[in-house]
C-alpha positions in Angstrom: 1.1 -1.2 -12.0 0.8 -1.5 -8.2 -2.5 -1.7 -6.5 -3.0 -0.5 -2.9 -6.1 -1.7 -1.1 -7.5 -0.9 2.3 -10.6 -0.7 4.4 -11.7 2.9 5.1 -13.1 3.9 8.5 -16.7 3.3 7.3 -15.8 -0.3 6.4 -15.6 0.0 2.6 -12.7 -1.6 0.8 -11.1 0.7 -1.6 -8.4 0.1 -4.3 -5.9 2.7 -5.6 -3.6 2.3 -8.7 0.0 3.5 -8.4 2.6 3.5 -11.2 5.7 3.0 -9.2 6.7 1.2 -6.0 7.5 4.6 -4.4 4.0 5.9 -5.2 2.5 2.8 -3.7 4.6 3.2 -0.5 3.5 6.8 -0.2 -0.2 5.7 -0.7 0.1 3.2 2.1 1.4 5.9 4.5 -1.4 8.3 3.4 -4.1 5.6 4.0 -2.7 4.8 7.4 -2.8 8.5 8.3 -6.4 8.6 7.2 -7.4 5.7 9.4 -7.6 2.9 6.9 -7.2 -0.7 8.1 -6.0 -3.9 6.4 -3.7 -2.0 3.9 -2.1 -4.3 1.4 -0.2 -3.9 -1.9 -0.3 -6.0 -5.0 2.8 -5.8 -7.2 2.7 -5.9 -11.1 3.1 -9.7 -11.0 0.1 -10.0 -8.7 1.9 -10.8 -5.5 -0.1 -9.4 -2.6 1.5 -8.4 0.7 0.8 -6.3 3.8 1.9 -2.7 3.8 4.6 -3.4 6.3 6.0 -6.4 4.4 5.9 -4.3 1.2 7.9 -1.5 2.8 10.5 -3.9 4.1 10.8 -5.5 0.7 11.8 -2.2 -1.0 15.0 -2.0 1.0 15.0 1.9 0.9 17.9 3.6 2.7 16.3 6.0 5.2 19.3 8.2 6.1 
């Protein structure tokens, strides 16, 4: 399970569980649109990275 964390506009840290890497990526985009800061993703092995680093690590083809 992937965990996406971020700080909402009111300053509260929130965590969201996602089943796949694609769901986690979509959640990072959603949180950014909603004004969250410090968005990070933890993969199933526990490695934590920023949302940008996570997106680059997925190596999706955006054609």
